[in-house]
MARTI-354141 format. One record per atom (N, C-alpha, C, CB): residue number from 1; residue in one letter; atom name; x, y, z. Coordinates in nm, 2 decimals, padded with zeros to 4 digits, m for minus. Glycine has a CB too. Example, Ala and Ser with C-alpha at 12.3 -4.5 7.8 and 13.67 -1.06 7.14 Angstrom:
2
<marnu k="1" r="A" a="N" u="01.32" v="m00.57" w="00.78"/>
<marnu k="1" r="A" a="CA" u="01.23" v="m00.45" w="00.78"/>
<marnu k="1" r="A" a="C" u="01.32" v="m00.33" w="00.78"/>
<marnu k="1" r="A" a="CB" u="01.13" v="m00.45" w="00.90"/>
<marnu k="2" r="S" a="N" u="01.28" v="m00.22" w="00.71"/>
<marnu k="2" r="S" a="CA" u="01.37" v="m00.11" w="00.71"/>
<marnu k="2" r="S" a="C" u="01.29" v="00.00" w="00.79"/>
<marnu k="2" r="S" a="CB" u="01.41" v="m00.06" w="00.57"/>
***
This chain:
71
<marnu k="1" r="X" a="N" u="09.43" v="08.65" w="10.80"/>
<marnu k="1" r="X" a="CA" u="09.42" v="08.57" w="10.69"/>
<marnu k="1" r="X" a="C" u="09.40" v="08.65" w="10.56"/>
<marnu k="1" r="X" a="CB" u="09.31" v="08.47" w="10.70"/>
<marnu k="2" r="X" a="N" u="09.47" v="08.62" w="10.46"/>
<marnu k="2" r="X" a="CA" u="09.46" v="08.69" w="10.33"/>
<marnu k="2" r="X" a="C" u="09.38" v="08.61" w="10.23"/>
<marnu k="2" r="X" a="CB" u="09.60" v="08.72" w="10.27"/>
<marnu k="3" r="X" a="N" u="09.25" v="08.63" w="10.23"/>
<marnu k="3" r="X" a="CA" u="09.15" v="08.55" w="10.15"/>
<marnu k="3" r="X" a="C" u="09.18" v="08.56" w="10.00"/>
<marnu k="3" r="X" a="CB" u="09.01" v="08.60" w="10.18"/>
<marnu k="4" r="X" a="N" u="09.21" v="08.68" w="09.96"/>
<marnu k="4" r="X" a="CA" u="09.23" v="08.70" w="09.81"/>
<marnu k="4" r="X" a="C" u="09.36" v="08.63" w="09.76"/>
<marnu k="4" r="X" a="CB" u="09.24" v="08.85" w="09.78"/>
<marnu k="5" r="X" a="N" u="09.46" v="08.62" w="09.85"/>
<marnu k="5" r="X" a="CA" u="09.58" v="08.55" w="09.81"/>
<marnu k="5" r="X" a="C" u="09.55" v="08.40" w="09.79"/>
<marnu k="5" r="X" a="CB" u="09.70" v="08.57" w="09.91"/>
<marnu k="6" r="X" a="N" u="09.48" v="08.34" w="09.88"/>
<marnu k="6" r="X" a="CA" u="09.44" v="08.20" w="09.87"/>
<marnu k="6" r="X" a="C" u="09.35" v="08.18" w="09.75"/>
<marnu k="6" r="X" a="CB" u="09.37" v="08.16" w="10.00"/>
<marnu k="7" r="X" a="N" u="09.25" v="08.27" w="09.74"/>
<marnu k="7" r="X" a="CA" u="09.15" v="08.26" w="09.63"/>
<marnu k="7" r="X" a="C" u="09.22" v="08.26" w="09.49"/>
<marnu k="7" r="X" a="CB" u="09.05" v="08.37" w="09.63"/>
<marnu k="8" r="X" a="N" u="09.32" v="08.35" w="09.47"/>
<marnu k="8" r="X" a="CA" u="09.39" v="08.36" w="09.35"/>
<marnu k="8" r="X" a="C" u="09.47" v="08.24" w="09.32"/>
<marnu k="8" r="X" a="CB" u="09.49" v="08.48" w="09.35"/>
<marnu k="9" r="X" a="N" u="09.53" v="08.18" w="09.42"/>
<marnu k="9" r="X" a="CA" u="09.61" v="08.06" w="09.41"/>
<marnu k="9" r="X" a="C" u="09.52" v="07.95" w="09.36"/>
<marnu k="9" r="X" a="CB" u="09.68" v="08.02" w="09.54"/>
<marnu k="10" r="X" a="N" u="09.40" v="07.93" w="09.43"/>
<marnu k="10" r="X" a="CA" u="09.31" v="07.83" w="09.40"/>
<marnu k="10" r="X" a="C" u="09.25" v="07.85" w="09.26"/>
<marnu k="10" r="X" a="CB" u="09.20" v="07.82" w="09.50"/>
<marnu k="11" r="X" a="N" u="09.22" v="07.97" w="09.22"/>
<marnu k="11" r="X" a="CA" u="09.16" v="08.00" w="09.09"/>
<marnu k="11" r="X" a="C" u="09.26" v="07.97" w="08.98"/>
<marnu k="11" r="X" a="CB" u="09.12" v="08.15" w="09.08"/>
<marnu k="12" r="X" a="N" u="09.39" v="07.97" w="09.01"/>
<marnu k="12" r="X" a="CA" u="09.49" v="07.94" w="08.91"/>
<marnu k="12" r="X" a="C" u="09.53" v="07.79" w="08.92"/>
<marnu k="12" r="X" a="CB" u="09.61" v="08.03" w="08.92"/>
<marnu k="13" r="X" a="N" u="09.45" v="07.71" w="09.00"/>
<marnu k="13" r="X" a="CA" u="09.48" v="07.57" w="09.02"/>
<marnu k="13" r="X" a="C" u="09.62" v="07.54" w="09.06"/>
<marnu k="13" r="X" a="CB" u="09.45" v="07.49" w="08.89"/>
<marnu k="14" r="X" a="N" u="09.67" v="07.62" w="09.16"/>
<marnu k="14" r="X" a="CA" u="09.80" v="07.60" w="09.21"/>
<marnu k="14" r="X" a="C" u="09.80" v="07.55" w="09.35"/>
<marnu k="14" r="X" a="CB" u="09.89" v="07.73" w="09.20"/>
<marnu k="15" r="X" a="N" u="09.88" v="07.45" w="09.38"/>
<marnu k="15" r="X" a="CA" u="09.90" v="07.41" w="09.52"/>
<marnu k="15" r="X" a="C" u="09.99" v="07.51" w="09.59"/>
<marnu k="15" r="X" a="CB" u="09.95" v="07.27" w="09.54"/>
<marnu k="16" r="X" a="N" u="09.98" v="07.51" w="09.73"/>
<marnu k="16" r="X" a="CA" u="10.08" v="07.59" w="09.80"/>
<marnu k="16" r="X" a="C" u="10.22" v="07.55" w="09.77"/>
<marnu k="16" r="X" a="CB" u="10.05" v="07.58" w="09.95"/>
<marnu k="17" r="X" a="N" u="10.25" v="07.43" w="09.75"/>
<marnu k="17" r="X" a="CA" u="10.38" v="07.38" w="09.72"/>
<marnu k="17" r="X" a="C" u="10.43" v="07.43" w="09.59"/>
<marnu k="17" r="X" a="CB" u="10.38" v="07.22" w="09.72"/>
<marnu k="18" r="X" a="N" u="10.34" v="07.42" w="09.49"/>
<marnu k="18" r="X" a="CA" u="10.39" v="07.47" w="09.35"/>
<marnu k="18" r="X" a="C" u="10.41" v="07.62" w="09.35"/>
<marnu k="18" r="X" a="CB" u="10.28" v="07.43" w="09.25"/>
<marnu k="19" r="X" a="N" u="10.32" v="07.70" w="09.41"/>
<marnu k="19" r="X" a="CA" u="10.34" v="07.84" w="09.42"/>
<marnu k="19" r="X" a="C" u="10.46" v="07.88" w="09.50"/>
<marnu k="19" r="X" a="CB" u="10.22" v="07.91" w="09.47"/>
<marnu k="20" r="X" a="N" u="10.48" v="07.81" w="09.61"/>
<marnu k="20" r="X" a="CA" u="10.60" v="07.84" w="09.69"/>
<marnu k="20" r="X" a="C" u="10.73" v="07.81" w="09.61"/>
<marnu k="20" r="X" a="CB" u="10.60" v="07.75" w="09.82"/>
<marnu k="21" r="X" a="N" u="10.73" v="07.70" w="09.53"/>
<marnu k="21" r="X" a="CA" u="10.85" v="07.68" w="09.44"/>
<marnu k="21" r="X" a="C" u="10.87" v="07.79" w="09.34"/>
<marnu k="21" r="X" a="CB" u="10.83" v="07.54" w="09.37"/>
<marnu k="22" r="X" a="N" u="10.76" v="07.84" w="09.28"/>
<marnu k="22" r="X" a="CA" u="10.77" v="07.95" w="09.19"/>
<marnu k="22" r="X" a="C" u="10.83" v="08.08" w="09.26"/>
<marnu k="22" r="X" a="CB" u="10.63" v="07.99" w="09.13"/>
<marnu k="23" r="X" a="N" u="10.80" v="08.09" w="09.38"/>
<marnu k="23" r="X" a="CA" u="10.85" v="08.21" w="09.46"/>
<marnu k="23" r="X" a="C" u="10.99" v="08.18" w="09.52"/>
<marnu k="23" r="X" a="CB" u="10.75" v="08.25" w="09.57"/>
<marnu k="24" r="X" a="N" u="11.04" v="08.06" w="09.51"/>
<marnu k="24" r="X" a="CA" u="11.17" v="08.02" w="09.56"/>
<marnu k="24" r="X" a="C" u="11.17" v="08.01" w="09.72"/>
<marnu k="24" r="X" a="CB" u="11.27" v="08.13" w="09.52"/>
<marnu k="25" r="X" a="N" u="11.06" v="07.95" w="09.77"/>
<marnu k="25" r="X" a="CA" u="11.05" v="07.94" w="09.91"/>
<marnu k="25" r="X" a="C" u="10.99" v="07.81" w="09.95"/>
<marnu k="25" r="X" a="CB" u="10.97" v="08.06" w="09.98"/>
<marnu k="26" r="X" a="N" u="10.97" v="07.78" w="10.08"/>
<marnu k="26" r="X" a="CA" u="10.91" v="07.66" w="10.13"/>
<marnu k="26" r="X" a="C" u="10.76" v="07.67" w="10.13"/>
<marnu k="26" r="X" a="CB" u="10.97" v="07.62" w="10.27"/>
<marnu k="27" r="X" a="N" u="10.69" v="07.56" w="10.12"/>
<marnu k="27" r="X" a="CA" u="10.55" v="07.56" w="10.13"/>
<marnu k="27" r="X" a="C" u="10.50" v="07.61" w="10.27"/>
<marnu k="27" r="X" a="CB" u="10.49" v="07.42" w="10.11"/>
<marnu k="28" r="X" a="N" u="10.57" v="07.57" w="10.37"/>
<marnu k="28" r="X" a="CA" u="10.54" v="07.62" w="10.51"/>
<marnu k="28" r="X" a="C" u="10.55" v="07.77" w="10.52"/>
<marnu k="28" r="X" a="CB" u="10.63" v="07.55" w="10.61"/>
<marnu k="29" r="X" a="N" u="10.65" v="07.83" w="10.46"/>
<marnu k="29" r="X" a="CA" u="10.67" v="07.97" w="10.47"/>
<marnu k="29" r="X" a="C" u="10.56" v="08.04" w="10.39"/>
<marnu k="29" r="X" a="CB" u="10.80" v="08.01" w="10.41"/>
<marnu k="30" r="X" a="N" u="10.52" v="07.99" w="10.27"/>
<marnu k="30" r="X" a="CA" u="10.41" v="08.05" w="10.20"/>
<marnu k="30" r="X" a="C" u="10.28" v="08.03" w="10.27"/>
<marnu k="30" r="X" a="CB" u="10.40" v="07.98" w="10.06"/>
<marnu k="31" r="X" a="N" u="10.26" v="07.92" w="10.33"/>
<marnu k="31" r="X" a="CA" u="10.13" v="07.89" w="10.40"/>
<marnu k="31" r="X" a="C" u="10.11" v="08.00" w="10.51"/>
<marnu k="31" r="X" a="CB" u="10.13" v="07.75" w="10.47"/>
<marnu k="32" r="X" a="N" u="10.22" v="08.04" w="10.58"/>
<marnu k="32" r="X" a="CA" u="10.21" v="08.14" w="10.69"/>
<marnu k="32" r="X" a="C" u="10.17" v="08.28" w="10.63"/>
<marnu k="32" r="X" a="CB" u="10.34" v="08.15" w="10.76"/>
<marnu k="33" r="X" a="N" u="10.20" v="08.30" w="10.50"/>
<marnu k="33" r="X" a="CA" u="10.15" v="08.43" w="10.44"/>
<marnu k="33" r="X" a="C" u="10.00" v="08.42" w="10.43"/>
<marnu k="33" r="X" a="CB" u="10.22" v="08.45" w="10.30"/>
<marnu k="34" r="X" a="N" u="09.95" v="08.31" w="10.37"/>
<marnu k="34" r="X" a="CA" u="09.80" v="08.30" w="10.35"/>
<marnu k="34" r="X" a="C" u="09.73" v="08.31" w="10.48"/>
<marnu k="34" r="X" a="CB" u="09.77" v="08.17" w="10.28"/>
<marnu k="35" r="X" a="N" u="09.78" v="08.25" w="10.59"/>
<marnu k="35" r="X" a="CA" u="09.71" v="08.25" w="10.72"/>
<marnu k="35" r="X" a="C" u="09.72" v="08.38" w="10.79"/>
<marnu k="35" r="X" a="CB" u="09.75" v="08.14" w="10.80"/>
<marnu k="36" r="X" a="N" u="09.82" v="08.47" w="10.75"/>
<marnu k="36" r="X" a="CA" u="09.85" v="08.59" w="10.82"/>
<marnu k="36" r="X" a="C" u="09.94" v="08.58" w="10.94"/>
<marnu k="36" r="X" a="CB" u="09.72" v="08.65" w="10.86"/>
<marnu k="37" r="X" a="N" u="09.99" v="08.46" w="10.95"/>
<marnu k="37" r="X" a="CA" u="10.09" v="08.43" w="11.06"/>
<marnu k="37" r="X" a="C" u="10.21" v="08.51" w="11.05"/>
<marnu k="37" r="X" a="CB" u="10.12" v="08.28" w="11.07"/>
<marnu k="38" r="X" a="N" u="10.26" v="08.52" w="10.92"/>
<marnu k="38" r="X" a="CA" u="10.38" v="08.60" w="10.89"/>
<marnu k="38" r="X" a="C" u="10.34" v="08.72" w="10.79"/>
<marnu k="38" r="X" a="CB" u="10.49" v="08.52" w="10.83"/>
<marnu k="39" r="X" a="N" u="10.40" v="08.83" w="10.81"/>
<marnu k="39" r="X" a="CA" u="10.38" v="08.94" w="10.72"/>
<marnu k="39" r="X" a="C" u="10.44" v="08.90" w="10.58"/>
<marnu k="39" r="X" a="CB" u="10.44" v="09.07" w="10.77"/>
<marnu k="40" r="X" a="N" u="10.38" v="08.95" w="10.48"/>
<marnu k="40" r="X" a="CA" u="10.43" v="08.92" w="10.34"/>
<marnu k="40" r="X" a="C" u="10.53" v="09.03" w="10.30"/>
<marnu k="40" r="X" a="CB" u="10.32" v="08.91" w="10.24"/>
<marnu k="41" r="X" a="N" u="10.66" v="08.99" w="10.27"/>
<marnu k="41" r="X" a="CA" u="10.76" v="09.09" w="10.23"/>
<marnu k="41" r="X" a="C" u="10.71" v="09.16" w="10.10"/>
<marnu k="41" r="X" a="CB" u="10.89" v="09.02" w="10.21"/>
<marnu k="42" r="X" a="N" u="10.75" v="09.28" w="10.08"/>
<marnu k="42" r="X" a="CA" u="10.71" v="09.36" w="09.97"/>
<marnu k="42" r="X" a="C" u="10.75" v="09.29" w="09.84"/>
<marnu k="42" r="X" a="CB" u="10.78" v="09.50" w="09.98"/>
<marnu k="43" r="X" a="N" u="10.87" v="09.24" w="09.83"/>
<marnu k="43" r="X" a="CA" u="10.91" v="09.17" w="09.71"/>
<marnu k="43" r="X" a="C" u="10.82" v="09.05" w="09.67"/>
<marnu k="43" r="X" a="CB" u="11.06" v="09.12" w="09.72"/>
<marnu k="44" r="X" a="N" u="10.77" v="08.98" w="09.77"/>
<marnu k="44" r="X" a="CA" u="10.68" v="08.87" w="09.74"/>
<marnu k="44" r="X" a="C" u="10.55" v="08.92" w="09.70"/>
<marnu k="44" r="X" a="CB" u="10.66" v="08.78" w="09.87"/>
<marnu k="45" r="X" a="N" u="10.50" v="09.03" w="09.76"/>
<marnu k="45" r="X" a="CA" u="10.37" v="09.09" w="09.72"/>
<marnu k="45" r="X" a="C" u="10.38" v="09.14" w="09.57"/>
<marnu k="45" r="X" a="CB" u="10.34" v="09.21" w="09.81"/>
<marnu k="46" r="X" a="N" u="10.49" v="09.20" w="09.53"/>
<marnu k="46" r="X" a="CA" u="10.51" v="09.25" w="09.40"/>
<marnu k="46" r="X" a="C" u="10.50" v="09.13" w="09.30"/>
<marnu k="46" r="X" a="CB" u="10.64" v="09.33" w="09.38"/>
<marnu k="47" r="X" a="N" u="10.58" v="09.02" w="09.34"/>
<marnu k="47" r="X" a="CA" u="10.58" v="08.90" w="09.25"/>
<marnu k="47" r="X" a="C" u="10.44" v="08.84" w="09.23"/>
<marnu k="47" r="X" a="CB" u="10.67" v="08.79" w="09.31"/>
<marnu k="48" r="X" a="N" u="10.36" v="08.83" w="09.34"/>
<marnu k="48" r="X" a="CA" u="10.23" v="08.78" w="09.34"/>
<marnu k="48" r="X" a="C" u="10.13" v="08.87" w="09.26"/>
<marnu k="48" r="X" a="CB" u="10.17" v="08.76" w="09.48"/>
<marnu k="49" r="X" a="N" u="10.14" v="09.00" w="09.28"/>
<marnu k="49" r="X" a="CA" u="10.06" v="09.09" w="09.20"/>
<marnu k="49" r="X" a="C" u="10.09" v="09.08" w="09.05"/>
<marnu k="49" r="X" a="CB" u="10.08" v="09.24" w="09.25"/>
<marnu k="50" r="X" a="N" u="10.22" v="09.08" w="09.02"/>
<marnu k="50" r="X" a="CA" u="10.25" v="09.06" w="08.88"/>
<marnu k="50" r="X" a="C" u="10.21" v="08.93" w="08.82"/>
<marnu k="50" r="X" a="CB" u="10.41" v="09.08" w="08.86"/>
<marnu k="51" r="X" a="N" u="10.23" v="08.82" w="08.89"/>
<marnu k="51" r="X" a="CA" u="10.19" v="08.69" w="08.85"/>
<marnu k="51" r="X" a="C" u="10.04" v="08.68" w="08.82"/>
<marnu k="51" r="X" a="CB" u="10.23" v="08.58" w="08.95"/>
<marnu k="52" r="X" a="N" u="09.96" v="08.73" w="08.91"/>
<marnu k="52" r="X" a="CA" u="09.81" v="08.73" w="08.90"/>
<marnu k="52" r="X" a="C" u="09.75" v="08.84" w="08.83"/>
<marnu k="52" r="X" a="CB" u="09.75" v="08.72" w="09.04"/>
<marnu k="53" r="X" a="N" u="09.83" v="08.95" w="08.80"/>
<marnu k="53" r="X" a="CA" u="09.79" v="09.07" w="08.73"/>
<marnu k="53" r="X" a="C" u="09.67" v="09.14" w="08.81"/>
<marnu k="53" r="X" a="CB" u="09.74" v="09.04" w="08.59"/>
<marnu k="54" r="X" a="N" u="09.70" v="09.15" w="08.94"/>
<marnu k="54" r="X" a="CA" u="09.60" v="09.22" w="09.03"/>
<marnu k="54" r="X" a="C" u="09.68" v="09.32" w="09.11"/>
<marnu k="54" r="X" a="CB" u="09.53" v="09.11" w="09.12"/>
<marnu k="55" r="X" a="N" u="09.61" v="09.41" w="09.18"/>
<marnu k="55" r="X" a="CA" u="09.67" v="09.51" w="09.26"/>
<marnu k="55" r="X" a="C" u="09.72" v="09.45" w="09.40"/>
<marnu k="55" r="X" a="CB" u="09.58" v="09.63" w="09.29"/>
<marnu k="56" r="X" a="N" u="09.81" v="09.51" w="09.46"/>
<marnu k="56" r="X" a="CA" u="09.86" v="09.47" w="09.59"/>
<marnu k="56" r="X" a="C" u="09.75" v="09.50" w="09.69"/>
<marnu k="56" r="X" a="CB" u="09.99" v="09.55" w="09.63"/>
<marnu k="57" r="X" a="N" u="09.68" v="09.61" w="09.68"/>
<marnu k="57" r="X" a="CA" u="09.56" v="09.63" w="09.77"/>
<marnu k="57" r="X" a="C" u="09.47" v="09.52" w="09.77"/>
<marnu k="57" r="X" a="CB" u="09.49" v="09.76" w="09.73"/>
<marnu k="58" r="X" a="N" u="09.44" v="09.46" w="09.65"/>
<marnu k="58" r="X" a="CA" u="09.35" v="09.35" w="09.64"/>
<marnu k="58" r="X" a="C" u="09.41" v="09.23" w="09.72"/>
<marnu k="58" r="X" a="CB" u="09.32" v="09.31" w="09.49"/>
<marnu k="59" r="X" a="N" u="09.53" v="09.20" w="09.70"/>
<marnu k="59" r="X" a="CA" u="09.60" v="09.08" w="09.76"/>
<marnu k="59" r="X" a="C" u="09.59" v="09.10" w="09.91"/>
<marnu k="59" r="X" a="CB" u="09.74" v="09.07" w="09.72"/>
<marnu k="60" r="X" a="N" u="09.60" v="09.22" w="09.96"/>
<marnu k="60" r="X" a="CA" u="09.60" v="09.25" w="10.11"/>
<marnu k="60" r="X" a="C" u="09.46" v="09.27" w="10.16"/>
<marnu k="60" r="X" a="CB" u="09.69" v="09.37" w="10.14"/>
<marnu k="61" r="X" a="N" u="09.36" v="09.23" w="10.08"/>
<marnu k="61" r="X" a="CA" u="09.22" v="09.25" w="10.12"/>
<marnu k="61" r="X" a="C" u="09.18" v="09.39" w="10.16"/>
<marnu k="61" r="X" a="CB" u="09.19" v="09.15" w="10.24"/>
<marnu k="62" r="X" a="N" u="09.24" v="09.49" w="10.10"/>
<marnu k="62" r="X" a="CA" u="09.20" v="09.62" w="10.12"/>
<marnu k="62" r="X" a="C" u="09.09" v="09.67" w="10.03"/>
<marnu k="62" r="X" a="CB" u="09.32" v="09.72" w="10.11"/>
<marnu k="63" r="X" a="N" u="09.07" v="09.59" w="09.92"/>
<marnu k="63" r="X" a="CA" u="08.96" v="09.62" w="09.83"/>
<marnu k="63" r="X" a="C" u="08.92" v="09.49" w="09.77"/>
<marnu k="63" r="X" a="CB" u="09.01" v="09.72" w="09.72"/>
<marnu k="64" r="X" a="N" u="08.80" v="09.49" w="09.71"/>
<marnu k="64" r="X" a="CA" u="08.75" v="09.37" w="09.64"/>
<marnu k="64" r="X" a="C" u="08.76" v="09.38" w="09.49"/>
<marnu k="64" r="X" a="CB" u="08.60" v="09.34" w="09.67"/>
<marnu k="65" r="X" a="N" u="08.82" v="09.50" w="09.45"/>
<marnu k="65" r="X" a="CA" u="08.85" v="09.52" w="09.31"/>
<marnu k="65" r="X" a="C" u="08.99" v="09.48" w="09.27"/>
<marnu k="65" r="X" a="CB" u="08.82" v="09.68" w="09.28"/>
<marnu k="66" r="X" a="N" u="09.00" v="09.38" w="09.19"/>
<marnu k="66" r="X" a="CA" u="09.14" v="09.33" w="09.16"/>
<marnu k="66" r="X" a="C" u="09.22" v="09.41" w="09.06"/>
<marnu k="66" r="X" a="CB" u="09.13" v="09.19" w="09.12"/>
<marnu k="67" r="X" a="N" u="09.15" v="09.50" w="08.99"/>
<marnu k="67" r="X" a="CA" u="09.21" v="09.58" w="08.89"/>
<marnu k="67" r="X" a="C" u="09.33" v="09.66" w="08.93"/>
<marnu k="67" r="X" a="CB" u="09.11" v="09.67" w="08.82"/>
<marnu k="68" r="X" a="N" u="09.43" v="09.66" w="08.85"/>
<marnu k="68" r="X" a="CA" u="09.55" v="09.75" w="08.87"/>
<marnu k="68" r="X" a="C" u="09.52" v="09.88" w="08.80"/>
<marnu k="68" r="X" a="CB" u="09.68" v="09.68" w="08.82"/>
<marnu k="69" r="X" a="N" u="09.55" v="09.99" w="08.87"/>
<marnu k="69" r="X" a="CA" u="09.53" v="10.12" w="08.81"/>
<marnu k="69" r="X" a="C" u="09.67" v="10.18" w="08.79"/>
<marnu k="69" r="X" a="CB" u="09.44" v="10.21" w="08.90"/>
<marnu k="70" r="X" a="N" u="09.70" v="10.23" w="08.67"/>
<marnu k="70" r="X" a="CA" u="09.82" v="10.29" w="08.64"/>
<marnu k="70" r="X" a="C" u="09.81" v="10.44" w="08.61"/>
<marnu k="70" r="X" a="CB" u="09.89" v="10.22" w="08.52"/>
<marnu k="71" r="X" a="N" u="09.90" v="10.51" w="08.65"/>
<marnu k="71" r="X" a="CA" u="09.90" v="10.66" w="08.63"/>
<marnu k="71" r="X" a="C" u="09.97" v="10.69" w="08.50"/>
<marnu k="71" r="X" a="CB" u="09.96" v="10.73" w="08.75"/>
***
């Protein structure tokens, strides 16, 4: 389960259906990303990180720091 992905969606007051539409996919497909049932494709991770302005590591629960660091 990817807690930060769900938390970001909820913090932005988005339903799974609305976010799935923004990503061009079904709600069921998106739901499987949040639960960890399906791996999240790189392109979707990039879209989510850009949309929420957070790091991919944060979305994948590898850190609790949402900041993006640029070189």
